[in-house]
DRENVORO-378311 format. One record per residue: residue number from 1; y, x, z of N, C-alpha, C in turn. Coordinates in Angstrom, 1 decimal, decimal comma. Atoms other than C-alpha are relative to their C-alpha. Layout:
% residues N
> resi|n.c2|n.c1|n.c3|ca.c2|ca.c1|ca.c3|c.c2|c.c1|c.c3
> NUM|Y|X|Z|Y|X|Z|Y|X|Z $
...
***
This chain:
% residues 77
> resi|n.c2|n.c1|n.c3|ca.c2|ca.c1|ca.c3|c.c2|c.c1|c.c3
> 1|-1,2|0,9|0,0|0,0|0,0|0,0|1,2|0,9|0,0 $
> 2|-1,2|-0,8|0,1|3,4|1,4|-0,9|1,0|-0,4|1,2 $
> 3|-1,0|0,2|-1,1|6,2|1,8|1,6|0,9|-1,2|-0,4 $
> 4|-0,7|1,2|0,2|8,1|-1,5|2,0|1,5|0,3|0,1 $
> 5|-1,4|-0,2|0,0|11,8|-1,5|1,2|0,8|-0,6|1,1 $
> 6|-0,9|0,5|-1,0|14,7|-2,1|3,6|0,2|-1,5|-0,2 $
> 7|-0,3|1,4|0,0|15,2|-5,7|4,5|-1,2|-0,9|-0,4 $
> 8|1,1|0,8|0,4|11,7|-6,8|3,5|-1,1|-0,1|1,1 $
> 9|0,9|0,0|-1,1|10,1|-6,5|6,9|0,3|-1,1|1,0 $
> 10|-0,1|1,0|-1,1|9,4|-9,1|9,7|-0,3|0,8|1,2 $
> 11|0,2|-0,7|-1,3|9,8|-7,6|13,2|-0,2|-1,1|1,0 $
> 12|0,3|1,0|-1,0|8,1|-9,6|15,9|-0,1|0,7|1,3 $
> 13|0,1|-0,6|-1,3|8,6|-8,8|19,6|-0,6|-1,1|0,9 $
> 14|0,6|1,0|-0,9|6,4|-10,6|22,1|0,6|0,3|1,4 $
> 15|-0,7|-0,2|-1,3|8,7|-10,9|25,2|-0,9|0,0|1,2 $
> 16|0,9|0,0|-1,2|5,8|-11,7|27,6|-0,7|1,3|0,1 $
> 17|0,7|-1,3|-0,1|4,2|-8,3|26,8|1,0|1,1|0,2 $
> 18|-1,0|-1,1|-0,1|7,5|-6,3|26,7|0,4|0,2|1,5 $
> 19|-0,5|-0,3|-1,4|8,4|-4,6|30,0|1,4|0,6|0,0 $
> 20|-1,4|-0,5|0,1|11,8|-3,4|28,7|0,1|1,5|0,2 $
> 21|-0,1|-1,4|-0,1|11,1|0,3|28,6|1,1|0,7|-0,8 $
> 22|-1,0|-0,5|0,9|13,5|0,8|25,7|-0,4|1,1|-1,0 $
> 23|0,5|-1,1|1,0|11,4|3,3|23,7|0,4|-0,5|-1,4 $
> 24|-0,3|0,5|1,3|11,8|1,1|20,6|1,5|0,0|-0,3 $
> 25|-1,4|0,0|0,1|15,5|0,7|21,1|0,6|1,4|-0,3 $
> 26|-0,5|-1,4|0,0|16,2|4,4|21,6|-0,3|0,7|-1,3 $
> 27|0,4|-0,8|1,1|14,3|5,7|18,7|-0,1|-0,7|-1,4 $
> 28|-0,1|0,6|1,3|14,7|3,1|15,9|1,1|0,6|-0,8 $
> 29|-1,0|-0,7|0,7|16,5|4,9|13,2|1,1|-0,9|-0,6 $
> 30|-1,0|0,9|0,6|18,3|1,8|12,0|0,5|-1,0|1,0 $
> 31|-0,5|0,8|-1,1|19,0|0,2|15,4|-0,2|-1,5|-0,2 $
> 32|0,5|1,4|0,2|17,1|-3,0|14,6|-0,2|-0,7|1,3 $
> 33|0,3|0,6|-1,2|16,3|-3,6|18,2|1,0|0,3|1,1 $
> 34|-0,9|-0,2|-1,2|18,4|-4,0|21,4|-0,7|-0,7|1,2 $
> 35|0,5|0,7|-1,2|17,5|-4,9|25,0|0,9|-1,2|0,2 $
> 36|-0,8|1,2|-0,2|18,6|-8,5|25,7|0,4|-0,2|1,4 $
> 37|-0,5|0,3|-1,3|20,1|-10,1|28,8|-1,1|0,0|1,1 $
> 38|1,1|0,0|-1,0|16,6|-10,2|30,4|-0,7|1,4|0,0 $
> 39|0,5|-1,3|0,0|16,0|-6,5|29,7|-1,2|0,2|-0,9 $
> 40|1,1|0,0|0,9|13,5|-7,2|27,0|0,5|0,4|-1,4 $
> 41|-0,4|-0,4|1,4|13,5|-5,8|23,4|0,2|-1,3|-0,8 $
> 42|-0,4|1,2|0,8|15,1|-8,2|20,9|0,4|0,5|-1,4 $
> 43|-0,3|-0,4|1,4|15,4|-8,0|17,1|1,4|-0,6|-0,3 $
> 44|-1,4|0,4|0,2|19,1|-8,0|16,3|0,5|0,3|-1,5 $
> 45|-0,4|-0,4|1,4|19,3|-6,4|12,8|-1,3|0,2|-0,9 $
> 46|1,2|-0,1|0,7|16,0|-7,2|11,1|0,2|0,4|-1,5 $
> 47|-0,3|-0,3|1,4|17,6|-6,9|7,6|0,2|1,5|-0,2 $
> 48|-0,2|-1,4|0,1|18,2|-3,2|8,4|-1,3|0,8|0,1 $
> 49|1,3|-0,7|-0,2|14,5|-2,4|9,1|-0,5|0,6|-1,3 $
> 50|0,6|-0,7|1,2|13,0|0,2|6,8|-1,5|0,1|0,1 $
> 51|1,5|0,1|-0,2|9,4|-0,5|8,0|-0,6|1,4|0,2 $
> 52|0,6|-1,3|-0,3|8,9|3,0|9,4|-1,1|-0,1|1,0 $
> 53|1,1|0,3|-0,9|6,7|1,5|12,1|0,0|0,7|1,3 $
> 54|-0,1|-0,7|-1,2|7,9|3,7|14,9|-0,1|-0,9|1,2 $
> 55|-0,1|0,9|-1,1|8,6|0,8|17,2|-1,4|-0,6|0,4 $
> 56|1,4|0,5|-0,2|5,1|-0,7|16,7|-1,0|1,1|0,5 $
> 57|0,9|-1,1|-0,4|3,3|2,6|17,0|0,2|0,6|1,4 $
> 58|-0,3|-0,6|-1,2|5,1|3,8|20,1|0,2|-1,0|1,2 $
> 59|-0,2|0,9|-1,1|5,4|0,6|22,1|-1,2|0,1|0,9 $
> 60|1,2|-0,1|-0,9|3,2|1,2|25,2|-0,6|-1,3|0,4 $
> 61|0,5|1,4|-0,4|2,8|-2,6|25,7|-0,6|-0,7|-1,2 $
> 62|0,5|0,7|1,2|1,7|-3,4|22,1|0,8|-1,3|-0,2 $
> 63|-0,8|1,2|0,0|4,6|-5,9|22,2|0,8|-0,2|-1,4 $
> 64|-0,7|0,1|1,3|5,9|-5,3|18,6|-0,9|0,1|-1,1 $
> 65|0,8|0,0|1,3|4,4|-6,0|15,2|1,0|-0,1|-1,1 $
> 66|-0,9|-0,1|1,2|6,1|-5,1|11,9|-0,9|-0,3|-1,2 $
> 67|0,8|0,5|1,2|4,8|-6,9|8,8|0,9|-0,1|-1,2 $
> 68|-0,7|0,3|1,2|5,8|-7,4|5,2|0,4|-1,5|0,0 $
> 69|-0,4|1,4|0,0|7,9|-10,6|5,0|-0,8|-0,9|-1,0 $
> 70|0,6|0,7|1,1|6,2|-11,7|1,8|-1,5|-0,3|0,2 $
> 71|1,4|0,1|-0,1|2,6|-11,0|2,5|-0,5|-0,2|1,4 $
> 72|0,4|0,1|-1,4|2,5|-10,9|6,3|-0,9|1,1|0,4 $
> 73|0,9|-1,1|-0,3|0,5|-7,7|6,1|0,8|1,2|0,6 $
> 74|-0,7|-1,1|-0,7|1,2|-4,6|8,2|0,2|1,1|-1,0 $
> 75|-0,3|-1,2|0,9|2,5|-1,3|6,7|-1,2|0,9|0,2 $
> 76|1,1|-0,9|-0,1|-0,4|0,9|5,9|0,2|1,3|-0,8 $
> 77|-0,3|-1,3|0,7|1,4|3,8|4,2|-0,1|1,2|0,9 $
***
């Protein structure tokens, strides 16, 4: 599967799983995520996502999933 272009990704955060560590927020190259008023990760700029997968791969709580908006499939590049 080819790398997915900017703006073509769906970023899902499961707030019940997120403990608010901030790893995803600090290291997202496009600042797609921010901590919300409850201290949980929240998608604020999904259109800027470049589908690098860092947030999903490094989330210690498995609380983030990044998929292709069109197919619903994960990035396998």
